Residue, then its C-alpha position, 0 to 999 in steps of 0.5 A: x138696204x140703202x145706197x149712200x148719198x153723194x158726200x154733202x148732198x143731204x146737208x143741202x137737199x134735206x132742208x129744202x125737202x123738209x121745208x117743202x113737206x112742211x108747206x105742203x103739210x100746212x095746206x093739208x092741216x087747213x083742210x082738216x076737220x074733226x068731223x068726217x066728210x062724205x057719206x057715199x063712196x063717191x063723196x069720200x073718194x072725191x074728198x081724198x082726191x081733193x086733198x091730194x090735189x091741193x097738196x101736190x100743187x105745193x109739193x111737186x114742183x118744189x121737190x123737182x126743183x130741189x133735185x134737178x134731173x129727178x123724176x116723179x112717180x105719178x101713182x102713189x098706189x103703184x108698186x114694183x121696181x122703178x126704172x134706174x135713176x132718181x125718183x120722188x116717191x111721195x104721198x101727199x096725204x099718207x093716211x088720207x082716209x083718216x084725214x077725210x074721217x076726222x081722225x088724226x093719223x095722217x102725214x105728208x111724206x116725200x122720199x127720194x129713191x135712187x135705183x130702187x133704194x130710198x136715200x132721203x126721206x121726210x115725214x111731216x105730221x102737221x097736227x103735232x108739227x113733228x118731222x121725221x127725217x132720214x138720209x142714207x148713212x146719216x141716221x134717222x131723226x125726229x125734230x133733229x133728235x136721233x132715233x133708235x129702234x127697240x132693244x127687245x129680243x123676245x117676240x113674245x113681249x113685242x108690240x107689232x103692227x100691220x095693215x091694209x095697203x090699199x082698197x080692193x086687194x085680192x081675196x088671197x092677200x086678205x086671206x094672208x093678212x087674216x092668217x098672219x094676224x092670227x099667227x102674230x097674236x099667238x107669237x107676239x104680245x099685241x098686234x095693232x092693225x091700222x092704216x096707214x103704214x108710215x104712221x106705224x113705221x115711225x113708231x118702229x123707228x122710234x122704238x115705240x113699236x117693235x115690228x111691222x109687216x105688210x103683204x104689199x108692194x105699194x112704194x109710197x106706204x113703205x119707202x119712207x118708213x123703210x129708210x127711217x127704220x134702217x137708219x135707226x138701227x132696224x132690219x128691213x127685209x121682204x118675207x124671204x129675208x132678202x133686203x127690201x127694195x122698191x121692187x120687193x113684193x112684201x115687207x118686214x121692218x123689225x128691231x134686230x132682236x126680234x126680226x128673225x123670230x118674226x120672219x119665221x112666223x110670217x114666212x109660213x103664211 
């Protein structure tokens, strides 16, 4: 799935990206409350945008400076292939809806994508001070310790996840989500349906969950987790079984022992 980084680049770029992401996480942590903020839709959306703006004020310039010549993806909910070159695919508040509602499942993510392949990522969880990192060909780590995906080879024993990529998906996408959850409830052990995607994908990379799928091409929710899972030894494809890239329309990340079985179930939906 990945394209190798130039030799030695990760040793200089990764610390800078990690520092920038942690600094951004500190901003988001200070904005967090244990109670929900906003009652009307307009109020909730306003809180979400305020979180994004506060974090980007710290994160954007730091990342562009760390990698001269790189470019910035403006719309965090955008999908589809990117033009050639290096792009920062960032979610300043991955799980923003959880943050606004006083829930703990949120993070700051920063991923460098080269020619539609993620090559470096940092996912920082400010509430626990945990930091997940990966570089193409360099492995995946949690706070510096190597990660390895699950060794399971039986889909019937698997803890599997999915979720909604963004509000306002098409009726057909919602139908497919419902049908796929039903199919996986039958084929797997337990299905977890939640947001955001990255907060489930870090569990797949760490071997705590066994697979995650999504009918989505939202890059910011998938790029970081795709690299983490791949570098932890997992298999990441679209639902046709083709290696995943930023241009893919859907997504499956799984432990190698159950990927084929999971793909067989989902490809029928």
